[in-house]
mmCIF file as gemmi writes it, N, C-alpha and C atoms, coordinates in Angstrom:
data_model
loop_
_atom_site.group_PDB
_atom_site.id
_atom_site.type_symbol
_atom_site.label_atom_id
_atom_site.label_alt_id
_atom_site.label_comp_id
_atom_site.label_asym_id
_atom_site.label_entity_id
_atom_site.label_seq_id
_atom_site.pdbx_PDB_ins_code
_atom_site.Cartn_x
_atom_site.Cartn_y
_atom_site.Cartn_z
_atom_site.occupancy
_atom_site.B_iso_or_equiv
_atom_site.pdbx_formal_charge
_atom_site.auth_seq_id
_atom_site.auth_asym_id
_atom_site.pdbx_PDB_model_num
ATOM 1 N N . MET Axp A 1 ? 294.158 110.821 -69.901 1 0 ? 1 A 1
ATOM 2 C CA . MET Axp A 1 ? 293.324 108.852 -69.507 1 0 ? 1 A 1
ATOM 3 C C . MET Axp A 1 ? 291.639 109.524 -68.924 1 0 ? 1 A 1
ATOM 4 N N . LYS Axp A 2 ? 291.377 108.415 -69.85 1 0 ? 2 A 1
ATOM 5 C CA . LYS Axp A 2 ? 289.482 108.456 -69.389 1 0 ? 2 A 1
ATOM 6 C C . LYS Axp A 2 ? 289.862 108.098 -67.555 1 0 ? 2 A 1
ATOM 7 N N . THR Axp A 3 ? 288.852 108.569 -67.132 1 0 ? 3 A 1
ATOM 8 C CA . THR Axp A 3 ? 288.212 107.922 -65.296 1 0 ? 3 A 1
ATOM 9 C C . THR Axp A 3 ? 288.459 106.851 -65.193 1 0 ? 3 A 1
ATOM 10 N N . LYS Axp A 4 ? 287.02 106.21 -66.092 1 0 ? 4 A 1
ATOM 11 C CA . LYS Axp A 4 ? 287.367 104.171 -66.147 1 0 ? 4 A 1
ATOM 12 C C . LYS Axp A 4 ? 288.508 103.755 -66.347 1 0 ? 4 A 1
ATOM 13 N N . THR Axp A 5 ? 289.621 104.454 -67.107 1 0 ? 5 A 1
ATOM 14 C CA . THR Axp A 5 ? 290.749 103.611 -67.539 1 0 ? 5 A 1
ATOM 15 C C . THR Axp A 5 ? 291.606 103.7 -66.252 1 0 ? 5 A 1
ATOM 16 N N . THR Axp A 6 ? 291.997 105.219 -65.333 1 0 ? 6 A 1
ATOM 17 C CA . THR Axp A 6 ? 292.748 105.418 -64.248 1 0 ? 6 A 1
ATOM 18 C C . THR Axp A 6 ? 292.403 104.757 -62.996 1 0 ? 6 A 1
ATOM 19 N N . LEU Axp A 7 ? 290.69 104.433 -63.069 1 0 ? 7 A 1
ATOM 20 C CA . LEU Axp A 7 ? 290.427 103.611 -61.711 1 0 ? 7 A 1
ATOM 21 C C . LEU Axp A 7 ? 290.997 102.557 -61.505 1 0 ? 7 A 1
ATOM 22 N N . ARG Axp A 8 ? 290.662 101.854 -63.198 1 0 ? 8 A 1
ATOM 23 C CA . ARG Axp A 8 ? 291.255 100.22 -63.688 1 0 ? 8 A 1
ATOM 24 C C . ARG Axp A 8 ? 292.514 100.516 -63.233 1 0 ? 8 A 1
ATOM 25 N N . LEU Axp A 9 ? 292.878 101.065 -63.836 1 0 ? 9 A 1
ATOM 26 C CA . LEU Axp A 9 ? 294.586 101.144 -63.32 1 0 ? 9 A 1
ATOM 27 C C . LEU Axp A 9 ? 295.327 101.011 -61.836 1 0 ? 9 A 1
ATOM 28 N N . ILE Axp A 10 ? 294.581 101.998 -61.438 1 0 ? 10 A 1
ATOM 29 C CA . ILE Axp A 10 ? 294.869 102.462 -59.97 1 0 ? 10 A 1
ATOM 30 C C . ILE Axp A 10 ? 294.316 100.96 -58.851 1 0 ? 10 A 1
ATOM 31 N N . SER Axp A 11 ? 293.206 100.528 -59.359 1 0 ? 11 A 1
ATOM 32 C CA . SER Axp A 11 ? 292.622 99.286 -58.756 1 0 ? 11 A 1
ATOM 33 C C . SER Axp A 11 ? 293.768 97.394 -58.898 1 0 ? 11 A 1
ATOM 34 N N . LEU Axp A 12 ? 294.24 98.015 -60.465 1 0 ? 12 A 1
ATOM 35 C CA . LEU Axp A 12 ? 295.158 96.628 -61.085 1 0 ? 12 A 1
ATOM 36 C C . LEU Axp A 12 ? 296.403 96.811 -60.25 1 0 ? 12 A 1
ATOM 37 N N . VAL Axp A 13 ? 297.01 97.958 -59.743 1 0 ? 13 A 1
ATOM 38 C CA . VAL Axp A 13 ? 298.044 97.832 -59.357 1 0 ? 13 A 1
ATOM 39 C C . VAL Axp A 13 ? 298.097 97.584 -57.742 1 0 ? 13 A 1
ATOM 40 N N . MET Axp A 14 ? 296.829 98.107 -57.243 1 0 ? 14 A 1
ATOM 41 C CA . MET Axp A 14 ? 296.823 98.133 -55.637 1 0 ? 14 A 1
ATOM 42 C C . MET Axp A 14 ? 296.381 96.093 -55.71 1 0 ? 14 A 1
ATOM 43 N N . LEU Axp A 15 ? 296.097 95.516 -56.831 1 0 ? 15 A 1
ATOM 44 C CA . LEU Axp A 15 ? 296.104 94.132 -56.996 1 0 ? 15 A 1
ATOM 45 C C . LEU Axp A 15 ? 297.013 93.732 -56.569 1 0 ? 15 A 1
ATOM 46 N N . ILE Axp A 16 ? 297.826 94.325 -57.821 1 0 ? 16 A 1
ATOM 47 C CA . ILE Axp A 16 ? 299.405 93.371 -57.512 1 0 ? 16 A 1
ATOM 48 C C . ILE Axp A 16 ? 300.023 93.463 -56.662 1 0 ? 16 A 1
ATOM 49 N N . VAL Axp A 17 ? 300.265 94.621 -55.66 1 0 ? 17 A 1
ATOM 50 C CA . VAL Axp A 17 ? 301.014 94.842 -54.716 1 0 ? 17 A 1
ATOM 51 C C . VAL Axp A 17 ? 300.077 93.444 -53.3 1 0 ? 17 A 1
ATOM 52 N N . ALA Axp A 18 ? 298.924 93.681 -53.561 1 0 ? 18 A 1
ATOM 53 C CA . ALA Axp A 18 ? 297.779 92.767 -52.538 1 0 ? 18 A 1
ATOM 54 C C . ALA Axp A 18 ? 298.437 91.362 -52.708 1 0 ? 18 A 1
ATOM 55 N N . ILE Axp A 19 ? 298.872 91.105 -54.399 1 0 ? 19 A 1
ATOM 56 C CA . ILE Axp A 19 ? 298.984 89.821 -54.426 1 0 ? 19 A 1
ATOM 57 C C . ILE Axp A 19 ? 300.837 89.483 -53.471 1 0 ? 19 A 1
ATOM 58 N N . VAL Axp A 20 ? 301.643 90.663 -54.344 1 0 ? 20 A 1
ATOM 59 C CA . VAL Axp A 20 ? 302.882 90.241 -53.509 1 0 ? 20 A 1
ATOM 60 C C . VAL Axp A 20 ? 302.916 90.37 -51.98 1 0 ? 20 A 1
ATOM 61 N N . PHE Axp A 21 ? 301.95 91.114 -51.539 1 0 ? 21 A 1
ATOM 62 C CA . PHE Axp A 21 ? 301.95 91.095 -49.946 1 0 ? 21 A 1
ATOM 63 C C . PHE Axp A 21 ? 301.456 89.645 -49.916 1 0 ? 21 A 1
ATOM 64 N N . VAL Axp A 22 ? 300.497 89.351 -49.974 1 0 ? 22 A 1
ATOM 65 C CA . VAL Axp A 22 ? 300.468 88.046 -49.945 1 0 ? 22 A 1
ATOM 66 C C . VAL Axp A 22 ? 301.376 86.389 -49.763 1 0 ? 22 A 1
ATOM 67 N N . LEU Axp A 23 ? 302.308 87.067 -50.849 1 0 ? 23 A 1
ATOM 68 C CA . LEU Axp A 23 ? 303.131 85.789 -51.155 1 0 ? 23 A 1
ATOM 69 C C . LEU Axp A 23 ? 304.219 85.909 -50.419 1 0 ? 23 A 1
ATOM 70 N N . CYS Axp A 24 ? 304.357 87.457 -50.011 1 0 ? 24 A 1
ATOM 71 C CA . CYS Axp A 24 ? 305.411 87.048 -48.666 1 0 ? 24 A 1
ATOM 72 C C . CYS Axp A 24 ? 305.46 86.936 -47.236 1 0 ? 24 A 1
ATOM 73 N N . ALA Axp A 25 ? 303.821 87.11 -47.505 1 0 ? 25 A 1
ATOM 74 C CA . ALA Axp A 25 ? 303.608 86.965 -45.987 1 0 ? 25 A 1
ATOM 75 C C . ALA Axp A 25 ? 303.277 85.168 -45.85 1 0 ? 25 A 1
ATOM 76 N N . LEU Axp A 26 ? 303.084 84.699 -46.612 1 0 ? 26 A 1
ATOM 77 C CA . LEU Axp A 26 ? 302.917 83.112 -47.02 1 0 ? 26 A 1
ATOM 78 C C . LEU Axp A 26 ? 304.495 82.221 -46.574 1 0 ? 26 A 1
ATOM 79 N N . SER Axp A 27 ? 305.394 83.114 -47.013 1 0 ? 27 A 1
ATOM 80 C CA . SER Axp A 27 ? 306.715 82.662 -46.794 1 0 ? 27 A 1
ATOM 81 C C . SER Axp A 27 ? 307.328 83.321 -45.878 1 0 ? 27 A 1
ATOM 82 N N . ALA Axp A 28 ? 306.869 84.375 -45.016 1 0 ? 28 A 1
ATOM 83 C CA . ALA Axp A 28 ? 307.778 84.577 -44.038 1 0 ? 28 A 1
ATOM 84 C C . ALA Axp A 28 ? 306.638 85.084 -42.794 1 0 ? 28 A 1
ATOM 85 N N . PRO Axp A 29 ? 305.628 84.341 -42.434 1 0 ? 29 A 1
ATOM 86 C CA . PRO Axp A 29 ? 304.816 84.808 -41.401 1 0 ? 29 A 1
ATOM 87 C C . PRO Axp A 29 ? 305.394 85.571 -40.184 1 0 ? 29 A 1
ATOM 88 N N . ASN Axp A 30 ? 306.56 85.777 -40.239 1 0 ? 30 A 1
ATOM 89 C CA . ASN Axp A 30 ? 307.264 86.434 -38.7 1 0 ? 30 A 1
ATOM 90 C C . ASN Axp A 30 ? 307.635 87.713 -39.367 1 0 ? 30 A 1
ATOM 91 N N . LEU Axp A 31 ? 307.042 88.057 -40.572 1 0 ? 31 A 1
ATOM 92 C CA . LEU Axp A 31 ? 307.527 89.545 -40.967 1 0 ? 31 A 1
ATOM 93 C C . LEU Axp A 31 ? 306.384 90.368 -40.381 1 0 ? 31 A 1
ATOM 94 N N . GLY Axp A 32 ? 305.516 90.406 -39.083 1 0 ? 32 A 1
ATOM 95 C CA . GLY Axp A 32 ? 304.678 91.293 -38.882 1 0 ? 32 A 1
ATOM 96 C C . GLY Axp A 32 ? 305.1 91.558 -37.712 1 0 ? 32 A 1
ATOM 97 N N . THR Axp A 33 ? 304.88 93.327 -37.606 1 0 ? 33 A 1
ATOM 98 C CA . THR Axp A 33 ? 305.292 93.522 -36.192 1 0 ? 33 A 1
ATOM 99 C C . THR Axp A 33 ? 304.509 94.066 -35.285 1 0 ? 33 A 1
ATOM 100 N N . THR Axp A 34 ? 304.212 94.484 -34.353 1 0 ? 34 A 1
ATOM 101 C CA . THR Axp A 34 ? 303.735 95.558 -33.137 1 0 ? 34 A 1
ATOM 102 C C . THR Axp A 34 ? 304.281 96.613 -33.157 1 0 ? 34 A 1
ATOM 103 N N . ILE Axp A 35 ? 303.495 97.59 -33.467 1 0 ? 35 A 1
ATOM 104 C CA . ILE Axp A 35 ? 304.189 98.848 -32.869 1 0 ? 35 A 1
ATOM 105 C C . ILE Axp A 35 ? 303.438 99.686 -32.028 1 0 ? 35 A 1
ATOM 106 N N . TYR Axp A 36 ? 304.762 100.083 -30.86 1 0 ? 36 A 1
ATOM 107 C CA . TYR Axp A 36 ? 304.314 100.585 -29.486 1 0 ? 36 A 1
ATOM 108 C C . TYR Axp A 36 ? 303.999 102.226 -29.758 1 0 ? 36 A 1
ATOM 109 N N . ILE Axp A 37 ? 303.306 103.216 -29.823 1 0 ? 37 A 1
ATOM 110 C CA . ILE Axp A 37 ? 303.109 104.71 -29.542 1 0 ? 37 A 1
ATOM 111 C C . ILE Axp A 37 ? 302.845 105.327 -28.352 1 0 ? 37 A 1
ATOM 112 N N . GLY Axp A 38 ? 303.795 105.265 -26.791 1 0 ? 38 A 1
ATOM 113 C CA . GLY Axp A 38 ? 303.586 105.37 -26.326 1 0 ? 38 A 1
ATOM 114 C C . GLY Axp A 38 ? 302.383 104.426 -25.668 1 0 ? 38 A 1
ATOM 115 N N . ARG Axp A 39 ? 301.457 104.609 -25.243 1 0 ? 39 A 1
ATOM 116 C CA . ARG Axp A 39 ? 300.408 103.551 -24.703 1 0 ? 39 A 1
ATOM 117 C C . ARG Axp A 39 ? 299.42 102.784 -25.77 1 0 ? 39 A 1
ATOM 118 N N . PHE Axp A 40 ? 300.068 103.022 -26.952 1 0 ? 40 A 1
ATOM 119 C CA . PHE Axp A 40 ? 298.823 102.941 -27.848 1 0 ? 40 A 1
ATOM 120 C C . PHE Axp A 40 ? 299.719 101.691 -28.481 1 0 ? 40 A 1
ATOM 121 N N . VAL Axp A 41 ? 298.885 100.135 -28.827 1 0 ? 41 A 1
ATOM 122 C CA . VAL Axp A 41 ? 299.518 99.269 -29.404 1 0 ? 41 A 1
ATOM 123 C C . VAL Axp A 41 ? 299.038 98.905 -30.585 1 0 ? 41 A 1
ATOM 124 N N . PHE Axp A 42 ? 299.382 99.109 -31.515 1 0 ? 42 A 1
ATOM 125 C CA . PHE Axp A 42 ? 299.301 98.812 -33.219 1 0 ? 42 A 1
ATOM 126 C C . PHE Axp A 42 ? 299.649 97.308 -33.322 1 0 ? 42 A 1
ATOM 127 N N . GLY Axp A 43 ? 298.92 96.35 -32.894 1 0 ? 43 A 1
ATOM 128 C CA . GLY Axp A 43 ? 299.209 94.819 -33.148 1 0 ? 43 A 1
ATOM 129 C C . GLY Axp A 43 ? 298.322 94.345 -34.247 1 0 ? 43 A 1
ATOM 130 N N . ALA Axp A 44 ? 298.089 92.918 -34.141 1 0 ? 44 A 1
ATOM 131 C CA . ALA Axp A 44 ? 297.689 92.17 -35.077 1 0 ? 44 A 1
ATOM 132 C C . ALA Axp A 44 ? 296.307 92.557 -35.461 1 0 ? 44 A 1
ATOM 133 N N . GLU Axp A 45 ? 295.697 92.895 -34.757 1 0 ? 45 A 1
ATOM 134 C CA . GLU Axp A 45 ? 293.887 93.393 -34.909 1 0 ? 45 A 1
ATOM 135 C C . GLU Axp A 45 ? 294.026 94.623 -35.429 1 0 ? 45 A 1
ATOM 136 N N . GLN Axp A 46 ? 294.434 95.337 -35.354 1 0 ? 46 A 1
ATOM 137 C CA . GLN Axp A 46 ? 294.902 96.358 -35.91 1 0 ? 46 A 1
ATOM 138 C C . GLN Axp A 46 ? 295.166 96.704 -37.703 1 0 ? 46 A 1
ATOM 139 N N . TRP Axp A 47 ? 296.469 95.79 -37.77 1 0 ? 47 A 1
ATOM 140 C CA . TRP Axp A 47 ? 296.75 95.353 -38.895 1 0 ? 47 A 1
ATOM 141 C C . TRP Axp A 47 ? 295.966 94.844 -40.12 1 0 ? 47 A 1
ATOM 142 N N . ARG Axp A 48 ? 294.708 93.772 -39.174 1 0 ? 48 A 1
ATOM 143 C CA . ARG Axp A 48 ? 294.082 92.901 -39.575 1 0 ? 48 A 1
ATOM 144 C C . ARG Axp A 48 ? 292.51 94.174 -40.103 1 0 ? 48 A 1
ATOM 145 N N . PHE Axp A 49 ? 292.373 95.344 -39.601 1 0 ? 49 A 1
ATOM 146 C CA . PHE Axp A 49 ? 291.671 96.149 -40.08 1 0 ? 49 A 1
ATOM 147 C C . PHE Axp A 49 ? 292.212 97.246 -41.007 1 0 ? 49 A 1
ATOM 148 N N . CYS Axp A 50 ? 293.42 97.566 -41.183 1 0 ? 50 A 1
ATOM 149 C CA . CYS Axp A 50 ? 294.098 97.981 -42.13 1 0 ? 50 A 1
ATOM 150 C C . CYS Axp A 50 ? 293.896 97.533 -43.611 1 0 ? 50 A 1
ATOM 151 N N . TYR Axp A 51 ? 294.211 95.683 -43.282 1 0 ? 51 A 1
ATOM 152 C CA . TYR Axp A 51 ? 294.123 95.375 -44.682 1 0 ? 51 A 1
ATOM 153 C C . TYR Axp A 51 ? 292.924 94.96 -45.319 1 0 ? 51 A 1
ATOM 154 N N . LYS Axp A 52 ? 291.782 94.829 -44.255 1 0 ? 52 A 1
ATOM 155 C CA . LYS Axp A 52 ? 290.287 94.811 -44.793 1 0 ? 52 A 1
ATOM 156 C C . LYS Axp A 52 ? 289.826 96.617 -45.669 1 0 ? 52 A 1
ATOM 157 N N . VAL Axp A 53 ? 290.347 96.979 -44.742 1 0 ? 53 A 1
ATOM 158 C CA . VAL Axp A 53 ? 289.953 98.704 -45.529 1 0 ? 53 A 1
ATOM 159 C C . VAL Axp A 53 ? 290.81 98.778 -46.866 1 0 ? 53 A 1
ATOM 160 N N . TYR Axp A 54 ? 292.131 98.18 -47.192 1 0 ? 54 A 1
ATOM 161 C CA . TYR Axp A 54 ? 292.877 98.342 -48.185 1 0 ? 54 A 1
ATOM 162 C C . TYR Axp A 54 ? 291.592 97.64 -49.731 1 0 ? 54 A 1
ATOM 163 N N . ALA Axp A 55 ? 291.355 96.449 -48.665 1 0 ? 55 A 1
ATOM 164 C CA . ALA Axp A 55 ? 290.746 95.358 -49.998 1 0 ? 55 A 1
ATOM 165 C C . ALA Axp A 55 ? 289.451 95.84 -49.97 1 0 ? 55 A 1
ATOM 166 N N . ILE Axp A 56 ? 288.523 96.597 -49.154 1 0 ? 56 A 1
ATOM 167 C CA . ILE Axp A 56 ? 287.057 97.927 -49.652 1 0 ? 56 A 1
ATOM 168 C C . ILE Axp A 56 ? 287.859 98.405 -50.219 1 0 ? 56 A 1
ATOM 169 N N . VAL Axp A 57 ? 288.882 99.407 -50.156 1 0 ? 57 A 1
ATOM 170 C CA . VAL Axp A 57 ? 288.864 100.499 -50.903 1 0 ? 57 A 1
ATOM 171 C C . VAL Axp A 57 ? 289.957 100.029 -52.719 1 0 ? 57 A 1
ATOM 172 N N . MET Axp A 58 ? 290.201 98.85 -52.82 1 0 ? 58 A 1
ATOM 173 C CA . MET Axp A 58 ? 290.816 98.335 -54.113 1 0 ? 58 A 1
ATOM 174 C C . MET Axp A 58 ? 289.395 98.046 -54.95 1 0 ? 58 A 1
ATOM 175 N N . VAL Axp A 59 ? 288.649 97.176 -54.03 1 0 ? 59 A 1
ATOM 176 C CA . VAL Axp A 59 ? 286.989 96.593 -54.597 1 0 ? 59 A 1
ATOM 177 C C . VAL Axp A 59 ? 286.614 97.786 -55.359 1 0 ? 59 A 1
ATOM 178 N N . GLY Axp A 60 ? 286.135 99.034 -54.147 1 0 ? 60 A 1
ATOM 179 C CA . GLY Axp A 60 ? 285.524 99.802 -54.607 1 0 ? 60 A 1
ATOM 180 C C . GLY Axp A 60 ? 286.269 101.077 -55.503 1 0 ? 60 A 1
ATOM 181 N N . LEU Axp A 61 ? 287.33 101.123 -56.153 1 0 ? 61 A 1
ATOM 182 C CA . LEU Axp A 61 ? 287.9 101.613 -56.905 1 0 ? 61 A 1
ATOM 183 C C . LEU Axp A 61 ? 287.297 101.236 -58.386 1 0 ? 61 A 1
ATOM 184 N N . PHE Axp A 62 ? 287.531 99.757 -58.401 1 0 ? 62 A 1
ATOM 185 C CA . PHE Axp A 62 ? 286.74 98.557 -59.57 1 0 ? 62 A 1
ATOM 186 C C . PHE Axp A 62 ? 285.804 99.101 -59.417 1 0 ? 62 A 1
ATOM 187 N N . VAL Axp A 63 ? 285.111 99.083 -59.05 1 0 ? 63 A 1
ATOM 188 C CA . VAL Axp A 63 ? 283.417 98.775 -58.911 1 0 ? 63 A 1
ATOM 189 C C . VAL Axp A 63 ? 283.385 100.05 -59.682 1 0 ? 63 A 1
ATOM 190 N N . ALA Axp A 64 ? 284.024 101.362 -58.965 1 0 ? 64 A 1
ATOM 191 C CA . ALA Axp A 64 ? 283.489 102.652 -58.985 1 0 ? 64 A 1
ATOM 192 C C . ALA Axp A 64 ? 283.941 103.2 -60.799 1 0 ? 64 A 1
ATOM 193 N N . SER Axp A 65 ? 284.996 102.455 -61.229 1 0 ? 65 A 1
ATOM 194 C CA . SER Axp A 65 ? 285.407 102.525 -62.472 1 0 ? 65 A 1
ATOM 195 C C . SER Axp A 65 ? 283.9 102.153 -63.705 1 0 ? 65 A 1
ATOM 196 N N . PHE Axp A 66 ? 283.071 101.28 -63.259 1 0 ? 66 A 1
ATOM 197 C CA . PHE Axp A 66 ? 282.059 101.08 -64.077 1 0 ? 66 A 1
ATOM 198 C C . PHE Axp A 66 ? 281.199 102.24 -64.022 1 0 ? 66 A 1
ATOM 199 N N . PHE Axp A 67 ? 281.257 102.783 -63.08 1 0 ? 67 A 1
ATOM 200 C CA . PHE Axp A 67 ? 280.205 103.84 -63.128 1 0 ? 67 A 1
ATOM 201 C C . PHE Axp A 67 ? 280.657 105.263 -63.401 1 0 ? 67 A 1
ATOM 202 N N . ALA Axp A 68 ? 282.03 105.552 -63.692 1 0 ? 68 A 1
ATOM 203 C CA . ALA Axp A 68 ? 282.416 106.446 -64.053 1 0 ? 68 A 1
ATOM 204 C C . ALA Axp A 68 ? 282.12 107.181 -64.951 1 0 ? 68 A 1
ATOM 205 N N . LYS Axp A 69 ? 282.249 108.316 -65.212 1 0 ? 69 A 1
ATOM 206 C CA . LYS Axp A 69 ? 281.45 108.941 -66.322 1 0 ? 69 A 1
ATOM 207 C C . LYS Axp A 69 ? 282.8 110.234 -66.732 1 0 ? 69 A 1
ATOM 208 N N . ASP Axp A 70 ? 283.46 110.006 -67.677 1 0 ? 70 A 1
ATOM 209 C CA . ASP Axp A 70 ? 284.11 111.158 -68.432 1 0 ? 70 A 1
ATOM 210 C C . ASP Axp A 70 ? 283.635 112.373 -69.011 1 0 ? 70 A 1
ATOM 211 N N . LYS Axp A 71 ? 284.305 113.455 -68.217 1 0 ? 71 A 1
ATOM 212 C CA . LYS Axp A 71 ? 283.681 114.838 -68.731 1 0 ? 71 A 1
ATOM 213 C C . LYS Axp A 71 ? 283.865 114.837 -70.495 1 0 ? 71 A 1
ATOM 214 N N . LYS Axp A 72 ? 282.843 115.991 -70.803 1 0 ? 72 A 1
ATOM 215 C CA . LYS Axp A 72 ? 283.323 115.774 -71.958 1 0 ? 72 A 1
ATOM 216 C C . LYS Axp A 72 ? 283.684 117.566 -72.849 1 0 ? 72 A 1
């Protein structure tokens, strides 16, 4: 499979997962949890950071698909 096609398929799957997540979060906002690992607390701020990183990676893969060159 071509590199462009692969990157676009990966970004499409990531977009579908993001849409399902948003629909789930809007229908049940109480699904979020705070995780405690010793003294470390992984709460709302950390989850928001993870969501931003996910969105950046998703858009980055899609944009990269336009600049990818296939090997011959």
